[in-house]
mmCIF entry with sequence, helices, sheets and N, C-alpha, C, O atoms, coordinates in Angstrom:
data_MODEL
# 
_entry.id   MODEL 
# 
_entity.id                         1 
_entity.type                       polymer 
_entity.pdbx_number_of_molecules   1 
# 
_entity_poly.entity_id                      1 
_entity_poly.type                           'polypeptide(L)' 
_entity_poly.nstd_linkage                   no 
_entity_poly.nstd_monomer                   no 
_entity_poly.pdbx_seq_one_letter_code       MAHTTEEVLAGLAELINDETGISADQVSLEKSFTD 
_entity_poly.pdbx_seq_one_letter_code_can   MAHTTEEVLAGLAELINDETGISADQVSLEKSFTD 
_entity_poly.pdbx_strand_id                 A 
# 
loop_
_entity_poly_seq.entity_id 
_entity_poly_seq.num 
_entity_poly_seq.mon_id 
_entity_poly_seq.hetero 
1 1  MET n 
1 2  ALA n 
1 3  HIS n 
1 4  THR n 
1 5  THR n 
1 6  GLU n 
1 7  GLU n 
1 8  VAL n 
1 9  LEU n 
1 10 ALA n 
1 11 GLY n 
1 12 LEU n 
1 13 ALA n 
1 14 GLU n 
1 15 LEU n 
1 16 ILE n 
1 17 ASN n 
1 18 ASP n 
1 19 GLU n 
1 20 THR n 
1 21 GLY n 
1 22 ILE n 
1 23 SER n 
1 24 ALA n 
1 25 ASP n 
1 26 GLN n 
1 27 VAL n 
1 28 SER n 
1 29 LEU n 
1 30 GLU n 
1 31 LYS n 
1 32 SER n 
1 33 PHE n 
1 34 THR n 
1 35 ASP n 
# 
_struct_asym.id          A 
_struct_asym.entity_id   1 
# 
loop_
_struct_conf.conf_type_id 
_struct_conf.id 
_struct_conf.pdbx_PDB_helix_id 
_struct_conf.beg_label_comp_id 
_struct_conf.beg_label_asym_id 
_struct_conf.beg_label_seq_id 
_struct_conf.pdbx_beg_PDB_ins_code 
_struct_conf.end_label_comp_id 
_struct_conf.end_label_asym_id 
_struct_conf.end_label_seq_id 
_struct_conf.pdbx_end_PDB_ins_code 
_struct_conf.beg_auth_comp_id 
_struct_conf.beg_auth_asym_id 
_struct_conf.beg_auth_seq_id 
_struct_conf.end_auth_comp_id 
_struct_conf.end_auth_asym_id 
_struct_conf.end_auth_seq_id 
_struct_conf.pdbx_PDB_helix_class 
_struct_conf.details 
_struct_conf.pdbx_PDB_helix_length 
HELX_P HELX_P1 AA1 THR A 5  ? THR A 20 ? THR A 5  THR A 20 1 ? 16 
HELX_P HELX_P2 AA2 ALA A 24 ? GLN A 26 ? ALA A 24 GLN A 26 5 ? 3  
# 
_struct_conf_type.id          HELX_P 
_struct_conf_type.criteria    ? 
_struct_conf_type.reference   ? 
# 
loop_
_atom_site.group_PDB 
_atom_site.id 
_atom_site.type_symbol 
_atom_site.label_atom_id 
_atom_site.label_alt_id 
_atom_site.label_comp_id 
_atom_site.label_asym_id 
_atom_site.label_entity_id 
_atom_site.label_seq_id 
_atom_site.pdbx_PDB_ins_code 
_atom_site.Cartn_x 
_atom_site.Cartn_y 
_atom_site.Cartn_z 
_atom_site.occupancy 
_atom_site.B_iso_or_equiv 
_atom_site.pdbx_formal_charge 
_atom_site.auth_seq_id 
_atom_site.auth_comp_id 
_atom_site.auth_asym_id 
_atom_site.auth_atom_id 
_atom_site.pdbx_PDB_model_num 
ATOM 1   N N  . MET A 1 1  ? 96.403  67.861  112.368 1.00 0.00 ? 1  MET A N  1 
ATOM 2   C CA . MET A 1 1  ? 97.225  68.481  111.351 1.00 0.00 ? 1  MET A CA 1 
ATOM 3   C C  . MET A 1 1  ? 97.500  69.931  111.748 1.00 0.00 ? 1  MET A C  1 
ATOM 4   O O  . MET A 1 1  ? 96.569  70.688  112.025 1.00 0.00 ? 1  MET A O  1 
ATOM 5   N N  . ALA A 1 2  ? 98.724  70.302  111.775 1.00 0.00 ? 2  ALA A N  1 
ATOM 6   C CA . ALA A 1 2  ? 99.115  71.667  112.118 1.00 0.00 ? 2  ALA A CA 1 
ATOM 7   C C  . ALA A 1 2  ? 98.944  72.578  110.911 1.00 0.00 ? 2  ALA A C  1 
ATOM 8   O O  . ALA A 1 2  ? 99.163  72.180  109.766 1.00 0.00 ? 2  ALA A O  1 
ATOM 9   N N  . HIS A 1 3  ? 98.552  73.795  111.198 1.00 0.00 ? 3  HIS A N  1 
ATOM 10  C CA . HIS A 1 3  ? 98.387  74.788  110.138 1.00 0.00 ? 3  HIS A CA 1 
ATOM 11  C C  . HIS A 1 3  ? 99.530  75.786  110.193 1.00 0.00 ? 3  HIS A C  1 
ATOM 12  O O  . HIS A 1 3  ? 100.086 76.058  111.256 1.00 0.00 ? 3  HIS A O  1 
ATOM 13  N N  . THR A 1 4  ? 99.866  76.321  109.046 1.00 0.00 ? 4  THR A N  1 
ATOM 14  C CA . THR A 1 4  ? 100.910 77.338  108.996 1.00 0.00 ? 4  THR A CA 1 
ATOM 15  C C  . THR A 1 4  ? 100.331 78.670  109.473 1.00 0.00 ? 4  THR A C  1 
ATOM 16  O O  . THR A 1 4  ? 99.115  78.855  109.521 1.00 0.00 ? 4  THR A O  1 
ATOM 17  N N  . THR A 1 5  ? 101.212 79.577  109.819 1.00 0.00 ? 5  THR A N  1 
ATOM 18  C CA . THR A 1 5  ? 100.792 80.916  110.227 1.00 0.00 ? 5  THR A CA 1 
ATOM 19  C C  . THR A 1 5  ? 99.970  81.572  109.126 1.00 0.00 ? 5  THR A C  1 
ATOM 20  O O  . THR A 1 5  ? 98.978  82.245  109.406 1.00 0.00 ? 5  THR A O  1 
ATOM 21  N N  . GLU A 1 6  ? 100.375 81.382  107.888 1.00 0.00 ? 6  GLU A N  1 
ATOM 22  C CA . GLU A 1 6  ? 99.671  81.981  106.761 1.00 0.00 ? 6  GLU A CA 1 
ATOM 23  C C  . GLU A 1 6  ? 98.252  81.426  106.631 1.00 0.00 ? 6  GLU A C  1 
ATOM 24  O O  . GLU A 1 6  ? 97.321  82.169  106.317 1.00 0.00 ? 6  GLU A O  1 
ATOM 25  N N  . GLU A 1 7  ? 98.087  80.127  106.870 1.00 0.00 ? 7  GLU A N  1 
ATOM 26  C CA . GLU A 1 7  ? 96.758  79.519  106.792 1.00 0.00 ? 7  GLU A CA 1 
ATOM 27  C C  . GLU A 1 7  ? 95.846  80.047  107.891 1.00 0.00 ? 7  GLU A C  1 
ATOM 28  O O  . GLU A 1 7  ? 94.675  80.337  107.648 1.00 0.00 ? 7  GLU A O  1 
ATOM 29  N N  . VAL A 1 8  ? 96.381  80.171  109.090 1.00 0.00 ? 8  VAL A N  1 
ATOM 30  C CA . VAL A 1 8  ? 95.605  80.701  110.212 1.00 0.00 ? 8  VAL A CA 1 
ATOM 31  C C  . VAL A 1 8  ? 95.222  82.151  109.940 1.00 0.00 ? 8  VAL A C  1 
ATOM 32  O O  . VAL A 1 8  ? 94.075  82.541  110.156 1.00 0.00 ? 8  VAL A O  1 
ATOM 33  N N  . LEU A 1 9  ? 96.170  82.947  109.469 1.00 0.00 ? 9  LEU A N  1 
ATOM 34  C CA . LEU A 1 9  ? 95.911  84.353  109.169 1.00 0.00 ? 9  LEU A CA 1 
ATOM 35  C C  . LEU A 1 9  ? 94.848  84.490  108.076 1.00 0.00 ? 9  LEU A C  1 
ATOM 36  O O  . LEU A 1 9  ? 93.982  85.360  108.163 1.00 0.00 ? 9  LEU A O  1 
ATOM 37  N N  . ALA A 1 10 ? 94.905  83.652  107.065 1.00 0.00 ? 10 ALA A N  1 
ATOM 38  C CA . ALA A 1 10 ? 93.907  83.694  105.989 1.00 0.00 ? 10 ALA A CA 1 
ATOM 39  C C  . ALA A 1 10 ? 92.516  83.365  106.526 1.00 0.00 ? 10 ALA A C  1 
ATOM 40  O O  . ALA A 1 10 ? 91.532  83.990  106.131 1.00 0.00 ? 10 ALA A O  1 
ATOM 41  N N  . GLY A 1 11 ? 92.433  82.393  107.419 1.00 0.00 ? 11 GLY A N  1 
ATOM 42  C CA . GLY A 1 11 ? 91.145  82.046  108.023 1.00 0.00 ? 11 GLY A CA 1 
ATOM 43  C C  . GLY A 1 11 ? 90.599  83.173  108.876 1.00 0.00 ? 11 GLY A C  1 
ATOM 44  O O  . GLY A 1 11 ? 89.410  83.485  108.819 1.00 0.00 ? 11 GLY A O  1 
ATOM 45  N N  . LEU A 1 12 ? 91.468  83.783  109.666 1.00 0.00 ? 12 LEU A N  1 
ATOM 46  C CA . LEU A 1 12 ? 91.045  84.924  110.481 1.00 0.00 ? 12 LEU A CA 1 
ATOM 47  C C  . LEU A 1 12 ? 90.624  86.098  109.610 1.00 0.00 ? 12 LEU A C  1 
ATOM 48  O O  . LEU A 1 12 ? 89.642  86.777  109.910 1.00 0.00 ? 12 LEU A O  1 
ATOM 49  N N  . ALA A 1 13 ? 91.358  86.336  108.543 1.00 0.00 ? 13 ALA A N  1 
ATOM 50  C CA . ALA A 1 13 ? 91.029  87.436  107.636 1.00 0.00 ? 13 ALA A CA 1 
ATOM 51  C C  . ALA A 1 13 ? 89.640  87.232  107.036 1.00 0.00 ? 13 ALA A C  1 
ATOM 52  O O  . ALA A 1 13 ? 88.875  88.186  106.895 1.00 0.00 ? 13 ALA A O  1 
ATOM 53  N N  . GLU A 1 14 ? 89.321  86.002  106.687 1.00 0.00 ? 14 GLU A N  1 
ATOM 54  C CA . GLU A 1 14 ? 88.000  85.709  106.128 1.00 0.00 ? 14 GLU A CA 1 
ATOM 55  C C  . GLU A 1 14 ? 86.902  85.970  107.155 1.00 0.00 ? 14 GLU A C  1 
ATOM 56  O O  . GLU A 1 14 ? 85.871  86.557  106.829 1.00 0.00 ? 14 GLU A O  1 
ATOM 57  N N  . LEU A 1 15 ? 87.124  85.533  108.397 1.00 0.00 ? 15 LEU A N  1 
ATOM 58  C CA . LEU A 1 15 ? 86.141  85.775  109.453 1.00 0.00 ? 15 LEU A CA 1 
ATOM 59  C C  . LEU A 1 15 ? 85.973  87.263  109.732 1.00 0.00 ? 15 LEU A C  1 
ATOM 60  O O  . LEU A 1 15 ? 84.854  87.753  109.879 1.00 0.00 ? 15 LEU A O  1 
ATOM 61  N N  . ILE A 1 16 ? 87.086  87.972  109.803 1.00 0.00 ? 16 ILE A N  1 
ATOM 62  C CA . ILE A 1 16 ? 87.034  89.418  110.050 1.00 0.00 ? 16 ILE A CA 1 
ATOM 63  C C  . ILE A 1 16 ? 86.283  90.112  108.924 1.00 0.00 ? 16 ILE A C  1 
ATOM 64  O O  . ILE A 1 16 ? 85.474  91.005  109.172 1.00 0.00 ? 16 ILE A O  1 
ATOM 65  N N  . ASN A 1 17 ? 86.547  89.707  107.693 1.00 0.00 ? 17 ASN A N  1 
ATOM 66  C CA . ASN A 1 17 ? 85.845  90.290  106.550 1.00 0.00 ? 17 ASN A CA 1 
ATOM 67  C C  . ASN A 1 17 ? 84.347  90.018  106.630 1.00 0.00 ? 17 ASN A C  1 
ATOM 68  O O  . ASN A 1 17 ? 83.543  90.918  106.388 1.00 0.00 ? 17 ASN A O  1 
ATOM 69  N N  . ASP A 1 18 ? 83.967  88.804  106.962 1.00 0.00 ? 18 ASP A N  1 
ATOM 70  C CA . ASP A 1 18 ? 82.548  88.446  107.051 1.00 0.00 ? 18 ASP A CA 1 
ATOM 71  C C  . ASP A 1 18 ? 81.832  89.249  108.130 1.00 0.00 ? 18 ASP A C  1 
ATOM 72  O O  . ASP A 1 18 ? 80.697  89.680  107.931 1.00 0.00 ? 18 ASP A O  1 
ATOM 73  N N  . GLU A 1 19 ? 82.485  89.451  109.267 1.00 0.00 ? 19 GLU A N  1 
ATOM 74  C CA . GLU A 1 19 ? 81.846  90.109  110.405 1.00 0.00 ? 19 GLU A CA 1 
ATOM 75  C C  . GLU A 1 19 ? 81.922  91.627  110.365 1.00 0.00 ? 19 GLU A C  1 
ATOM 76  O O  . GLU A 1 19 ? 81.021  92.299  110.866 1.00 0.00 ? 19 GLU A O  1 
ATOM 77  N N  . THR A 1 20 ? 82.978  92.180  109.780 1.00 0.00 ? 20 THR A N  1 
ATOM 78  C CA . THR A 1 20 ? 83.183  93.630  109.861 1.00 0.00 ? 20 THR A CA 1 
ATOM 79  C C  . THR A 1 20 ? 83.192  94.329  108.513 1.00 0.00 ? 20 THR A C  1 
ATOM 80  O O  . THR A 1 20 ? 83.017  95.546  108.447 1.00 0.00 ? 20 THR A O  1 
ATOM 81  N N  . GLY A 1 21 ? 83.391  93.581  107.440 1.00 0.00 ? 21 GLY A N  1 
ATOM 82  C CA . GLY A 1 21 ? 83.497  94.193  106.125 1.00 0.00 ? 21 GLY A CA 1 
ATOM 83  C C  . GLY A 1 21 ? 84.885  94.715  105.819 1.00 0.00 ? 21 GLY A C  1 
ATOM 84  O O  . GLY A 1 21 ? 85.116  95.268  104.744 1.00 0.00 ? 21 GLY A O  1 
ATOM 85  N N  . ILE A 1 22 ? 85.819  94.546  106.755 1.00 0.00 ? 22 ILE A N  1 
ATOM 86  C CA . ILE A 1 22 ? 87.205  94.952  106.516 1.00 0.00 ? 22 ILE A CA 1 
ATOM 87  C C  . ILE A 1 22 ? 87.806  93.999  105.494 1.00 0.00 ? 22 ILE A C  1 
ATOM 88  O O  . ILE A 1 22 ? 87.696  92.780  105.626 1.00 0.00 ? 22 ILE A O  1 
ATOM 89  N N  . SER A 1 23 ? 88.435  94.560  104.485 1.00 0.00 ? 23 SER A N  1 
ATOM 90  C CA . SER A 1 23 ? 89.028  93.760  103.424 1.00 0.00 ? 23 SER A CA 1 
ATOM 91  C C  . SER A 1 23 ? 90.058  92.781  103.988 1.00 0.00 ? 23 SER A C  1 
ATOM 92  O O  . SER A 1 23 ? 90.866  93.142  104.844 1.00 0.00 ? 23 SER A O  1 
ATOM 93  N N  . ALA A 1 24 ? 90.021  91.552  103.504 1.00 0.00 ? 24 ALA A N  1 
ATOM 94  C CA . ALA A 1 24 ? 90.941  90.523  103.992 1.00 0.00 ? 24 ALA A CA 1 
ATOM 95  C C  . ALA A 1 24 ? 92.399  90.898  103.760 1.00 0.00 ? 24 ALA A C  1 
ATOM 96  O O  . ALA A 1 24 ? 93.271  90.483  104.522 1.00 0.00 ? 24 ALA A O  1 
ATOM 97  N N  . ASP A 1 25 ? 92.674  91.679  102.715 1.00 0.00 ? 25 ASP A N  1 
ATOM 98  C CA . ASP A 1 25 ? 94.066  92.047  102.451 1.00 0.00 ? 25 ASP A CA 1 
ATOM 99  C C  . ASP A 1 25 ? 94.594  93.096  103.428 1.00 0.00 ? 25 ASP A C  1 
ATOM 100 O O  . ASP A 1 25 ? 95.787  93.399  103.413 1.00 0.00 ? 25 ASP A O  1 
ATOM 101 N N  . GLN A 1 26 ? 93.730  93.653  104.273 1.00 0.00 ? 26 GLN A N  1 
ATOM 102 C CA . GLN A 1 26 ? 94.167  94.604  105.293 1.00 0.00 ? 26 GLN A CA 1 
ATOM 103 C C  . GLN A 1 26 ? 94.536  93.907  106.602 1.00 0.00 ? 26 GLN A C  1 
ATOM 104 O O  . GLN A 1 26 ? 95.065  94.540  107.515 1.00 0.00 ? 26 GLN A O  1 
ATOM 105 N N  . VAL A 1 27 ? 94.262  92.621  106.694 1.00 0.00 ? 27 VAL A N  1 
ATOM 106 C CA . VAL A 1 27 ? 94.545  91.862  107.911 1.00 0.00 ? 27 VAL A CA 1 
ATOM 107 C C  . VAL A 1 27 ? 95.989  91.385  107.877 1.00 0.00 ? 27 VAL A C  1 
ATOM 108 O O  . VAL A 1 27 ? 96.422  90.759  106.910 1.00 0.00 ? 27 VAL A O  1 
ATOM 109 N N  . SER A 1 28 ? 96.742  91.690  108.951 1.00 0.00 ? 28 SER A N  1 
ATOM 110 C CA . SER A 1 28 ? 98.130  91.238  109.035 1.00 0.00 ? 28 SER A CA 1 
ATOM 111 C C  . SER A 1 28 ? 98.497  91.011  110.492 1.00 0.00 ? 28 SER A C  1 
ATOM 112 O O  . SER A 1 28 ? 97.813  91.485  111.399 1.00 0.00 ? 28 SER A O  1 
ATOM 113 N N  . LEU A 1 29 ? 99.577  90.284  110.704 1.00 0.00 ? 29 LEU A N  1 
ATOM 114 C CA . LEU A 1 29 ? 100.028 90.002  112.062 1.00 0.00 ? 29 LEU A CA 1 
ATOM 115 C C  . LEU A 1 29 ? 100.435 91.258  112.815 1.00 0.00 ? 29 LEU A C  1 
ATOM 116 O O  . LEU A 1 29 ? 100.357 91.300  114.043 1.00 0.00 ? 29 LEU A O  1 
ATOM 117 N N  . GLU A 1 30 ? 100.866 92.278  112.090 1.00 0.00 ? 30 GLU A N  1 
ATOM 118 C CA . GLU A 1 30 ? 101.361 93.497  112.717 1.00 0.00 ? 30 GLU A CA 1 
ATOM 119 C C  . GLU A 1 30 ? 100.240 94.408  113.206 1.00 0.00 ? 30 GLU A C  1 
ATOM 120 O O  . GLU A 1 30 ? 100.501 95.340  113.967 1.00 0.00 ? 30 GLU A O  1 
ATOM 121 N N  . LYS A 1 31 ? 99.012  94.163  112.792 1.00 0.00 ? 31 LYS A N  1 
ATOM 122 C CA . LYS A 1 31 ? 97.889  95.035  113.139 1.00 0.00 ? 31 LYS A CA 1 
ATOM 123 C C  . LYS A 1 31 ? 97.128  94.486  114.335 1.00 0.00 ? 31 LYS A C  1 
ATOM 124 O O  . LYS A 1 31 ? 97.189  93.299  114.655 1.00 0.00 ? 31 LYS A O  1 
ATOM 125 N N  . SER A 1 32 ? 96.406  95.401  114.986 1.00 0.00 ? 32 SER A N  1 
ATOM 126 C CA . SER A 1 32 ? 95.526  95.004  116.082 1.00 0.00 ? 32 SER A CA 1 
ATOM 127 C C  . SER A 1 32 ? 94.126  95.514  115.775 1.00 0.00 ? 32 SER A C  1 
ATOM 128 O O  . SER A 1 32 ? 93.922  96.222  114.789 1.00 0.00 ? 32 SER A O  1 
ATOM 129 N N  . PHE A 1 33 ? 93.171  95.160  116.606 1.00 0.00 ? 33 PHE A N  1 
ATOM 130 C CA . PHE A 1 33 ? 91.803  95.600  116.377 1.00 0.00 ? 33 PHE A CA 1 
ATOM 131 C C  . PHE A 1 33 ? 91.629  97.094  116.621 1.00 0.00 ? 33 PHE A C  1 
ATOM 132 O O  . PHE A 1 33 ? 90.594  97.657  116.266 1.00 0.00 ? 33 PHE A O  1 
ATOM 133 N N  . THR A 1 34 ? 92.616  97.738  117.214 1.00 0.00 ? 34 THR A N  1 
ATOM 134 C CA . THR A 1 34 ? 92.514  99.177  117.466 1.00 0.00 ? 34 THR A CA 1 
ATOM 135 C C  . THR A 1 34 ? 93.184  100.001 116.387 1.00 0.00 ? 34 THR A C  1 
ATOM 136 O O  . THR A 1 34 ? 93.079  101.227 116.403 1.00 0.00 ? 34 THR A O  1 
ATOM 137 N N  . ASP A 1 35 ? 93.878  99.360  115.441 1.00 0.00 ? 35 ASP A N  1 
ATOM 138 C CA . ASP A 1 35 ? 94.538  100.099 114.350 1.00 0.00 ? 35 ASP A CA 1 
ATOM 139 C C  . ASP A 1 35 ? 93.516  100.611 113.363 1.00 0.00 ? 35 ASP A C  1 
ATOM 140 O O  . ASP A 1 35 ? 93.878  101.256 112.379 1.00 0.00 ? 35 ASP A O  1 
# 
């Protein structure tokens, strides 16, 4: 089953939040880990 870009981004945002404490709403396609 293919996932939409939004679904993938939401999953990544959750992982980033769990590992770094960065709020999931700050995660976007336009940002990088150096921003």
